[in-house]
Backbone bond lengths (Angstrom), bond angles and torsions (degrees), N, CA, C in turn:
res aa  C-N    CA-C-N  psi(-1)  N-CA   C-N-CA  omega(-1)  CA-C   N-CA-C  phi
1 X - - - 1.470 - - 1.519 110.10 -
2 X 1.297 116.73 136.66 1.453 121.37 178.40 1.516 110.39 -65.06
3 X 1.330 116.93 138.17 1.459 119.25 176.18 1.515 110.39 -61.95
4 X 1.316 115.56 140.32 1.455 119.12 -178.30 1.514 112.59 -81.15
5 X 1.330 116.75 -16.65 1.456 119.82 176.47 1.504 113.05 76.43
6 X 1.317 113.74 -169.38 1.454 120.01 -171.88 1.522 113.43 -94.37
7 X 1.340 119.38 11.96 1.449 120.56 -178.57 1.517 110.78 -125.82
8 X 1.334 116.76 30.50 1.457 121.16 -175.60 1.520 111.21 -54.10
9 X 1.323 117.55 -44.86 1.449 120.10 -173.94 1.526 112.94 -71.54
10 X 1.323 117.97 -5.28 1.459 120.60 178.66 1.532 111.84 -96.69
11 X 1.331 117.88 -6.74 1.444 120.39 -177.89 1.529 110.92 -70.58
12 X 1.313 115.89 147.71 1.464 120.28 171.79 1.522 108.66 -74.31
13 X 1.330 116.63 162.48 1.455 120.50 177.69 1.528 110.73 -57.94
14 X 1.327 117.24 -41.97 1.461 120.91 -177.87 1.519 111.03 -63.96
15 X 1.337 116.50 -44.68 1.456 119.89 178.35 1.517 111.10 -62.78
16 X 1.314 115.48 -40.65 1.454 119.14 -177.95 1.525 111.01 -66.27
17 X 1.328 117.20 -42.69 1.457 120.80 -178.90 1.524 111.70 -63.48
18 X 1.310 116.93 -30.22 1.457 120.61 179.49 1.522 111.71 -67.43
19 X 1.322 117.16 -17.74 1.451 120.84 -178.15 1.527 112.34 -90.84
20 X 1.312 116.60 3.86 1.462 120.82 179.31 1.524 109.84 -66.88
21 X 1.324 117.30 136.02 1.449 122.44 173.91 1.506 108.85 -124.45
22 X 1.327 116.19 149.46 1.450 121.11 -178.85 1.518 110.42 -118.52
23 X 1.326 115.66 140.57 1.445 120.97 174.38 1.533 108.61 -81.24
24 X 1.323 117.05 175.80 1.462 120.94 177.63 1.518 108.77 -58.90
25 X 1.302 115.28 141.91 1.452 119.74 -178.82 1.509 112.36 87.76
26 X 1.350 117.99 -5.64 1.447 120.32 174.32 1.508 115.13 83.79
27 X 1.326 119.37 10.33 1.458 120.77 178.73 1.513 110.13 -87.01
28 X 1.331 116.29 147.86 1.462 120.32 -179.37 1.525 111.15 -67.49
29 X 1.332 115.62 150.66 1.451 121.14 175.61 1.522 109.96 -57.81
30 X 1.322 116.80 138.55 1.459 120.69 175.70 1.518 108.17 -79.29
31 X 1.322 116.28 133.82 1.458 119.95 -171.55 1.516 112.12 -134.15
32 X 1.331 113.69 155.84 1.460 122.15 174.16 1.517 108.30 -125.90
33 X 1.321 116.39 141.80 1.461 122.84 174.76 1.517 107.20 -115.59
34 X 1.329 116.57 129.73 1.461 121.06 -179.92 1.513 109.41 -135.84
35 X 1.320 116.63 136.95 1.464 121.54 176.76 1.528 109.75 -95.38
36 X 1.328 115.44 157.77 1.463 120.00 -179.49 1.510 111.82 64.55
37 X 1.344 116.33 42.11 1.465 120.80 -169.40 1.519 114.42 -89.21
38 X 1.318 118.33 -4.34 1.466 119.28 -171.01 1.519 114.35 -86.93
39 X 1.332 117.70 -10.33 1.467 118.94 -177.81 1.527 110.20 -160.19
40 X 1.316 115.17 170.56 1.459 121.71 171.21 1.516 114.21 57.22
41 X 1.325 114.85 -135.62 1.460 121.53 -176.98 1.525 110.81 -60.68
42 X 1.320 117.29 -43.08 1.453 120.92 -177.75 1.516 112.94 -62.28
43 X 1.326 117.06 -38.15 1.461 121.02 178.68 1.526 110.57 -65.39
44 X 1.325 116.59 -44.47 1.466 120.42 -179.88 1.529 111.33 -66.28
45 X 1.332 117.15 -38.60 1.461 119.44 176.87 1.526 109.65 -65.09
46 X 1.322 117.15 -40.77 1.469 120.68 178.65 1.525 111.08 -59.80
47 X 1.312 117.37 -43.41 1.458 121.06 177.34 1.526 111.07 -59.79
48 X 1.328 116.08 -42.20 1.464 120.98 179.16 1.524 111.00 -64.49
49 X 1.326 116.70 -43.53 1.466 120.39 179.99 1.524 111.11 -62.68
50 X 1.321 117.12 -40.45 1.466 120.42 176.79 1.521 110.43 -60.91
51 X 1.321 116.70 -44.08 1.468 120.75 179.46 1.523 111.48 -62.37
52 X 1.339 116.56 -32.53 1.455 120.95 179.62 1.531 112.57 -78.84
53 X 1.334 116.54 -6.13 1.456 120.15 174.11 1.508 116.36 100.00
54 X 1.316 118.38 7.30 1.463 120.85 178.18 1.527 110.39 -78.83
55 X 1.331 115.57 150.52 1.456 120.76 162.15 1.527 105.20 -81.41
56 X 1.318 116.98 116.17 1.461 121.59 -169.29 1.520 109.63 -105.72
57 X 1.322 115.19 119.96 1.462 121.37 175.58 1.526 107.18 -104.12
58 X 1.322 114.66 104.43 1.455 121.12 -176.23 1.509 111.31 -97.48
59 X 1.321 116.13 118.90 1.461 121.42 -179.17 1.518 109.88 -93.44
60 X 1.316 116.20 132.38 1.453 120.95 178.28 1.517 110.66 -161.54
61 X 1.324 116.05 170.61 1.465 119.82 -179.92 1.516 112.20 -80.84
62 X 1.331 116.92 -35.69 1.464 121.43 178.73 1.517 109.42 -145.11
63 X 1.321 115.50 149.96 1.463 121.88 174.57 1.516 108.38 -135.13
64 X 1.334 114.93 140.19 1.467 120.40 179.90 1.524 110.83 -131.34
65 X 1.326 116.19 40.11 1.457 120.00 178.52 1.512 113.81 74.06
66 X 1.341 116.87 27.88 1.465 119.85 -177.86 1.530 112.53 -64.28
67 X 1.319 117.16 -30.01 1.459 121.03 -179.06 1.523 109.08 -133.14
68 X 1.315 115.57 107.67 1.462 121.34 178.02 1.521 108.01 -100.50
69 X 1.312 115.96 97.74 1.449 121.82 -179.13 1.523 107.62 -148.05
70 X 1.314 116.65 137.28 1.459 120.07 -177.38 1.523 112.56 -62.24
71 X 1.327 116.83 -21.46 1.462 121.19 -178.64 1.530 112.75 -91.94
72 X 1.329 117.20 -2.67 1.468 120.61 -177.20 1.518 110.10 -104.61
73 X 1.335 114.67 128.42 1.458 121.03 -178.00 1.528 109.06 -123.93
74 X 1.328 117.16 102.15 1.460 119.95 -179.41 1.518 111.73 -69.81
75 X 1.313 115.63 135.87 1.461 122.18 -178.56 1.524 108.23 -125.09
76 X 1.316 116.74 108.81 1.465 120.41 178.53 1.522 108.65 -80.45
77 X 1.328 115.70 116.44 1.463 120.39 -177.77 1.520 108.95 -159.66
78 X 1.297 116.18 133.87 1.456 122.44 174.94 1.530 108.34 -81.02
79 X 1.326 117.58 119.07 1.462 120.94 -178.82 1.523 112.64 -59.49
80 X 1.303 116.63 -22.98 1.460 119.97 -178.48 1.527 112.59 -85.49
81 X 1.320 116.49 -6.26 1.461 121.89 172.73 1.525 106.81 -89.64
82 X 1.311 116.31 85.09 1.463 122.00 -169.08 1.519 112.79 -59.29
83 X 1.309 118.21 -45.36 1.463 120.87 -176.79 1.527 111.06 -61.90
84 X 1.327 116.56 -45.35 1.461 120.34 -180.00 1.522 110.93 -66.85
85 X 1.322 116.72 -40.07 1.459 121.11 179.44 1.529 110.67 -59.48
86 X 1.314 116.93 -49.62 1.461 120.82 -178.16 1.522 111.19 -66.61
87 X 1.324 116.49 -40.67 1.456 120.42 179.35 1.522 110.96 -62.24
88 X 1.329 116.86 -42.22 1.455 121.79 179.43 1.520 111.08 -63.83
89 X 1.332 116.72 -46.73 1.469 120.73 -179.34 1.517 111.28 -61.00
90 X 1.327 117.24 -41.57 1.466 120.70 -178.25 1.522 111.47 -69.35
91 X 1.330 117.25 -34.73 1.463 120.02 176.62 1.526 110.63 -64.13
92 X 1.315 116.67 -42.90 1.467 120.07 178.07 1.529 109.83 -61.91
93 X 1.322 116.50 -43.64 1.462 120.81 -177.86 1.519 112.57 -65.80
94 X 1.323 117.30 -26.14 1.458 120.08 178.85 1.526 112.22 -74.48
95 X 1.319 117.40 -23.85 1.462 120.55 -174.08 1.518 113.67 -112.30
96 X 1.306 117.15 -8.80 1.465 121.71 179.97 1.522 109.97 -138.87
97 X 1.287 115.74 155.85 1.465 121.47 177.57 1.534 107.93 -86.94
98 X 1.320 115.63 89.92 1.462 120.72 -177.12 1.524 108.97 -74.37
99 X 1.317 115.70 118.05 1.464 121.01 179.28 1.518 112.92 -118.04
100 X 1.333 117.02 -8.04 1.464 120.40 -178.32 1.526 109.77 -137.64
101 X 1.318 116.09 127.93 1.466 122.73 169.17 1.520 107.67 -121.29
102 X 1.321 116.23 124.98 1.459 120.74 178.02 1.515 108.91 -120.09
103 X 1.319 115.38 111.93 1.463 121.81 176.26 1.524 107.91 -88.92
104 X 1.316 114.91 97.06 1.464 120.81 -173.33 1.526 113.38 -112.32
105 X 1.307 118.33 -30.35 1.470 120.86 -173.21 1.526 110.79 -58.15
106 X 1.311 115.40 140.60 1.461 119.96 177.93 1.511 111.22 -156.68
107 X 1.320 115.12 157.04 1.463 120.87 175.03 1.513 108.24 -139.18
108 X 1.327 116.34 153.66 1.462 119.87 -174.55 1.518 111.40 -146.17
109 X 1.321 114.75 139.05 1.467 122.52 170.34 1.521 107.07 -128.45
110 X 1.307 115.37 136.20 1.458 121.14 -175.65 1.528 110.22 -121.28
111 X 1.327 114.74 162.30 1.459 121.42 179.17 1.521 110.05 131.73
112 X 1.324 115.85 178.61 1.460 119.77 174.71 1.527 109.14 -58.90
113 X 1.315 116.58 140.54 1.461 119.02 -171.61 1.525 112.31 -59.85
114 X 1.332 117.15 -35.76 1.462 119.08 -178.85 1.525 112.48 -71.55
115 X 1.338 116.58 -11.76 1.459 120.01 178.30 1.534 112.31 -87.81
116 X 1.325 117.10 -9.21 1.459 120.41 172.54 1.531 109.04 -78.09
117 X 1.301 116.56 -176.89 1.461 120.62 173.94 1.524 108.77 -143.36
118 X 1.322 115.32 172.87 1.460 119.48 -175.30 1.523 111.95 -60.58
119 X 1.325 117.60 -38.04 1.458 120.89 -178.61 1.521 111.25 -62.08
120 X 1.323 117.57 -45.35 1.460 121.48 -179.10 1.528 111.41 -66.58
121 X 1.320 115.89 -41.24 1.468 119.72 179.73 1.528 110.17 -64.67
122 X 1.326 116.63 -44.97 1.467 120.08 179.18 1.531 111.32 -62.31
123 X 1.315 116.55 -38.62 1.463 119.58 179.77 1.526 110.93 -63.09
124 X 1.326 116.99 -42.23 1.467 120.31 178.97 1.524 111.23 -66.58
125 X 1.318 116.86 -45.54 1.464 120.20 -178.49 1.524 110.42 -63.26
126 X 1.309 117.67 -44.26 1.462 120.84 -176.48 1.527 112.28 -71.61
127 X 1.336 117.07 -39.43 1.463 120.26 -178.44 1.519 111.69 -76.39
128 X 1.331 116.79 -45.74 1.469 121.61 -171.31 1.520 113.38 -83.31
129 X 1.330 117.51 -23.97 1.460 119.85 -173.30 1.534 112.95 -127.70
130 X 1.318 116.67 -51.93 1.463 119.00 -176.83 1.522 112.13 -62.97
131 X 1.332 117.32 -49.54 1.462 120.56 -177.19 1.530 112.35 -60.49
132 X 1.338 119.83 -45.74 1.468 118.50 177.05 1.525 113.27 -60.38
133 X 1.328 117.49 -39.74 1.456 118.99 -179.77 1.522 111.46 -67.32
134 X 1.331 117.16 -40.49 1.458 120.62 -179.59 1.528 111.22 -69.61
135 X 1.329 117.23 -44.80 1.460 120.45 -179.54 1.528 110.77 -63.35
136 X 1.318 116.58 -40.28 1.463 120.47 176.54 1.520 110.49 -63.29
137 X 1.323 117.09 -41.81 1.466 121.42 177.55 1.523 110.55 -58.64
138 X 1.329 117.49 -43.24 1.463 121.83 -178.71 1.526 112.10 -63.23
139 X 1.333 117.38 -31.68 1.463 121.11 -170.95 1.520 113.92 -109.41
140 X 1.320 118.31 -1.69 1.465 119.33 -169.62 1.529 112.42 -66.80
141 X 1.314 118.28 -39.00 1.474 118.84 177.65 1.530 110.60 -61.53
142 X 1.325 115.94 -40.08 1.466 120.31 176.80 1.520 111.00 -63.11
143 X 1.319 116.43 -44.31 1.461 120.48 -178.14 1.525 111.19 -69.08
144 X 1.310 117.54 -31.96 1.469 119.93 173.93 1.527 109.88 -65.43
145 X 1.314 116.21 -45.41 1.458 120.36 -179.87 1.522 111.17 -61.26
146 X 1.341 116.67 -38.41 1.464 121.87 -176.91 1.526 113.43 -93.75
147 X 1.334 116.35 -0.06 1.477 121.79 -178.20 1.536 110.06 51.42
148 X 1.332 113.84 56.33 1.454 120.53 -172.07 1.508 114.87 -99.94
149 X 1.325 114.31 -164.39 1.457 123.94 -175.87 1.523 111.08 -115.58
150 X 1.322 116.04 140.64 1.457 122.92 161.68 1.521 106.08 -116.79
151 X 1.320 116.62 116.56 1.459 121.46 -179.59 1.521 108.09 -115.70
152 X 1.317 116.14 116.94 1.457 121.56 -179.96 1.521 109.78 -104.76
153 X 1.318 115.98 124.16 1.460 120.73 176.84 1.525 107.42 -88.32
154 X 1.320 114.80 101.42 1.456 121.10 -178.30 1.531 109.05 -97.07
155 X 1.304 118.23 -135.42 1.458 121.83 -176.30 1.524 108.90 -165.65
156 X 1.322 116.21 154.31 1.464 119.38 174.27 1.522 111.08 -63.92
157 X 1.319 116.93 -19.50 1.467 119.45 178.94 1.526 111.53 -65.99
158 X 1.335 116.69 -16.25 1.465 120.17 -179.47 1.521 111.86 -66.42
159 X 1.319 116.51 -20.05 1.471 120.23 -170.29 1.524 113.71 -112.87
160 X 1.329 118.09 13.71 1.454 118.95 -177.03 1.511 112.74 -150.80
161 X 1.325 114.24 -174.28 1.462 121.12 176.68 1.519 109.10 -85.24
162 X 1.329 116.36 139.68 1.469 120.04 -172.94 1.524 112.62 -131.36
163 X 1.326 117.80 69.54 1.462 118.84 173.91 1.527 110.46 -57.34
164 X 1.284 117.16 140.95 1.464 124.24 -177.50 1.531 111.71 69.80
165 X 1.325 117.00 6.18 1.464 121.22 175.60 1.517 110.10 -150.00
166 X 1.332 115.83 36.23 1.475 120.78 -173.72 1.520 112.38 -58.03
167 X 1.327 116.67 -49.37 1.457 120.09 -175.16 1.524 111.06 -70.13
168 X 1.328 116.63 -42.41 1.465 119.55 179.46 1.528 110.27 -61.37
169 X 1.327 116.91 -47.59 1.455 120.18 179.16 1.518 112.25 -60.11
170 X 1.327 116.30 -36.85 1.463 120.21 179.32 1.533 111.50 -64.77
171 X 1.333 117.28 -39.31 1.472 119.35 178.89 1.520 110.67 -66.01
172 X 1.318 116.85 -38.26 1.467 119.72 179.92 1.530 111.47 -73.35
173 X 1.323 116.80 -33.09 1.461 119.69 174.14 1.522 110.07 -63.13
174 X 1.321 116.14 -40.46 1.454 120.43 176.98 1.515 111.98 -63.43
175 X 1.344 116.93 -40.90 1.462 120.68 179.56 1.524 110.86 -64.37
176 X 1.323 116.99 -42.44 1.461 120.40 178.99 1.521 111.18 -65.36
177 X 1.320 116.57 -41.56 1.466 120.29 177.77 1.525 110.68 -61.56
178 X 1.325 116.49 -43.80 1.465 121.32 176.55 1.527 110.53 -57.97
179 X 1.332 117.08 -45.59 1.465 121.66 -179.83 1.518 111.81 -58.56
180 X 1.318 115.84 -49.25 1.460 120.23 -175.59 1.528 111.32 -64.80
181 X 1.319 116.26 -41.80 1.462 119.49 179.51 1.529 111.17 -68.68
182 X 1.341 116.35 -39.78 1.461 119.66 -179.70 1.527 110.82 -65.61
183 X 1.315 117.75 -36.42 1.463 119.68 177.45 1.526 110.68 -59.16
184 X 1.331 116.26 -47.52 1.458 119.40 -179.87 1.524 111.63 -65.25
185 X 1.326 117.05 -31.66 1.457 121.28 -179.65 1.525 112.28 -75.41
186 X 1.325 117.11 -38.53 1.462 120.89 -168.93 1.524 114.29 -106.44
187 X 1.323 118.95 -5.56 1.464 120.01 -174.27 1.530 111.98 -62.23
188 X 1.324 117.77 -33.63 1.467 119.90 -178.24 1.522 112.13 -69.24
189 X 1.329 116.55 -14.28 1.463 120.89 176.67 1.536 112.05 -95.05
190 X 1.326 116.40 3.88 1.457 120.22 178.94 1.508 114.86 90.55
191 X 1.341 117.96 2.87 1.465 121.03 179.29 1.524 109.29 -81.37
192 X 1.307 115.13 134.23 1.464 121.65 179.75 1.524 108.16 -107.70
193 X 1.322 116.87 111.39 1.463 122.01 -178.48 1.519 108.38 -105.39
194 X 1.318 115.57 125.32 1.463 121.72 -170.91 1.525 109.51 -127.34
195 X 1.321 115.57 137.63 1.466 121.68 176.06 1.523 108.44 -113.96
196 X 1.325 116.99 120.81 1.467 121.99 175.56 1.519 107.66 -110.90
197 X 1.320 115.88 124.22 1.467 121.61 -173.60 1.527 110.22 -119.62
198 X 1.328 117.29 93.58 1.463 120.01 177.43 1.529 111.39 -82.19
199 X 1.313 114.30 151.99 1.464 121.85 169.60 1.531 107.47 -89.27
200 X 1.318 116.89 -159.14 1.460 122.74 -177.70 1.528 111.33 -50.57
201 X 1.328 116.09 120.27 1.462 122.35 -177.72 1.524 109.23 -123.13
202 X 1.311 115.73 145.26 1.460 121.11 -176.21 1.528 109.66 -78.97
203 X 1.337 115.40 83.00 1.465 122.69 178.09 1.523 108.02 -137.82
204 X 1.321 115.89 -174.56 1.474 119.76 178.30 1.524 112.53 -91.43
205 X 1.349 117.69 15.10 1.469 120.23 179.46 1.523 111.33 -59.63
206 X 1.310 116.62 -28.20 1.470 120.56 -174.14 1.521 112.49 -94.65
207 X 1.334 116.29 19.19 1.464 118.93 -178.56 1.522 112.53 -64.76
208 X 1.345 116.91 -23.73 1.461 120.63 179.80 1.521 112.65 -99.01
209 X 1.322 117.14 10.50 1.467 121.38 -177.78 1.523 110.16 -106.36
210 X 1.341 115.64 166.64 1.462 120.10 176.15 1.524 110.71 -96.78
211 X 1.345 116.21 18.17 1.460 121.59 178.58 1.522 108.91 -142.97
212 X 1.309 115.97 167.49 1.462 122.33 174.37 1.524 108.23 -150.17
213 X 1.326 115.54 179.67 1.451 119.13 -179.68 1.528 111.44 -63.41
214 X 1.328 116.62 155.47 1.460 121.00 179.95 1.520 112.57 -68.49
215 X 1.323 116.19 172.24 1.453 120.88 -178.20 1.524 112.12 -77.84
216 X 1.347 117.18 -33.96 1.454 119.68 -176.67 1.520 110.53 -70.50
217 X 1.336 115.93 141.28 1.465 120.18 -179.91 1.523 111.61 -61.72
218 X 1.319 117.19 -23.97 1.454 120.94 179.97 1.513 113.73 -81.18
219 X 1.341 117.89 3.40 1.465 120.70 -177.35 1.524 112.91 -106.09
220 X 1.319 117.45 5.73 1.463 119.50 179.74 1.530 109.89 -153.06
221 X 1.321 114.18 160.25 1.457 121.98 172.04 1.523 109.33 -94.45
222 X 1.323 116.55 160.28 1.456 122.33 173.57 1.527 109.17 -105.72
223 X 1.326 117.95 146.62 1.465 120.02 -179.49 1.524 113.36 -54.11
224 X 1.322 116.84 -36.68 1.462 119.07 -179.10 1.524 112.61 -66.06
225 X 1.345 116.70 -21.66 1.460 119.05 178.10 1.532 111.56 -73.62
226 X 1.304 116.72 -32.40 1.467 119.42 173.51 1.534 108.97 -70.26
227 X 1.334 116.80 -37.49 1.465 120.35 176.20 1.525 111.09 -62.09
228 X 1.316 117.31 -37.12 1.468 120.60 177.20 1.526 110.91 -64.16
229 X 1.335 116.48 -35.45 1.466 119.79 177.22 1.521 110.61 -65.79
230 X 1.334 116.65 -39.13 1.470 120.58 176.96 1.530 109.70 -62.80
231 X 1.310 116.78 -44.12 1.463 119.65 178.72 1.528 110.99 -60.61
232 X 1.314 116.88 -41.54 1.466 120.69 177.74 1.528 110.86 -58.14
233 X 1.323 116.00 -45.27 1.464 120.72 -179.86 1.532 111.15 -60.89
234 X 1.324 116.42 -43.68 1.458 121.19 -173.53 1.524 113.75 -75.93
235 X 1.322 116.98 -15.54 1.466 119.67 -173.91 1.525 112.78 -109.63
236 X 1.344 117.47 14.93 1.473 119.32 174.03 1.523 109.06 -77.83
237 X 1.313 115.31 161.03 1.461 119.89 179.28 1.536 109.73 -64.48
238 X 1.315 114.95 153.19 1.451 119.84 176.98 1.523 109.27 -63.99
239 X 1.316 116.70 131.49 1.462 121.20 -177.04 1.513 113.32 105.61
240 X 1.345 117.20 -13.99 1.461 121.82 176.04 1.520 109.25 -109.25
241 X 1.319 116.50 126.82 1.459 121.32 178.13 1.526 108.88 -118.79
242 X 1.308 115.98 122.68 1.466 121.20 171.43 1.525 105.44 -90.06
243 X 1.326 116.56 96.72 1.463 119.68 -167.97 1.522 113.66 -80.84
244 X 1.322 117.62 -25.29 1.472 120.90 -177.59 1.521 110.27 -142.83
245 X 1.325 115.44 132.93 1.466 121.34 173.17 1.522 107.87 -132.88
246 X 1.313 116.18 128.52 1.466 121.80 174.03 1.520 108.36 -114.17
247 X 1.317 116.62 129.60 1.462 122.45 -179.18 1.523 109.00 -118.81
248 X 1.323 115.70 128.13 1.464 120.58 179.22 1.524 110.31 -135.52
249 X 1.329 116.97 146.25 1.459 119.17 170.65 1.530 109.51 -74.40
250 X 1.313 116.01 163.41 1.451 119.95 -179.38 1.525 111.85 -63.84
251 X 1.337 116.25 -38.21 1.465 121.10 -175.25 1.521 110.71 -105.54
252 X 1.323 116.05 149.33 1.460 122.06 175.85 1.523 107.61 -109.73
253 X 1.327 116.19 88.02 1.465 121.18 -176.60 1.509 109.92 -142.75
254 X 1.323 116.09 143.62 1.451 122.63 174.80 1.521 108.70 -131.84
255 X 1.305 115.61 165.69 1.465 121.84 177.05 1.522 108.62 -120.59
256 X 1.306 116.36 138.00 1.459 120.54 172.12 1.511 109.76 -78.94
257 X 1.319 116.37 140.33 1.456 120.49 178.70 1.518 111.30 -76.64
């Protein structure tokens, strides 16, 4: 299949439909949609999905050739542009058999709560919580029909107190709550809703913080380890749902910048 390039969301319906490919037997290609695919955890998950044979539509703000794979289709789209996001997801679903949605994109600001501002709080709420709920809403009928997966990349902060990260933790708590409720709502339709909650991971999520992961390898997770958890979820027998996975490093240590 020809790569869709970085302007997928600008294609007309007619142009997009012309890019449809069929596997033997006339069934649509099985596809996965993942947000935050250009770096970190999302990039590693995208690589894993390609290896598993999915046509992977990775949504991100920018791409610079991070993943060169015939099965990977970068989609430049701002998650906060709701109309474009939904339109893009529905176009993909019309031409491919979408069986996996991974809500991975996230942003974080840390510090005393009064030191944040409305713009930063809105960005976290919209990226970490609003976008996953809206994207899932757009694709849920498709995922019910295909008996697919919704995998939400949450955080261990969803389950505890988060001084200096009150707003971020609240958005992740909301995402986890959404996941758990959606599983109970949609399980009878064959949809498998999974919450993966990593602890401190070696990514650029902490670029806006005054701390980062510790120096010892035992004090942080690697992005590929979260990707391995996704692979585990996707390769269980039909009828078994691994609804929650929490990943933690052995040590609880951070470094001040």
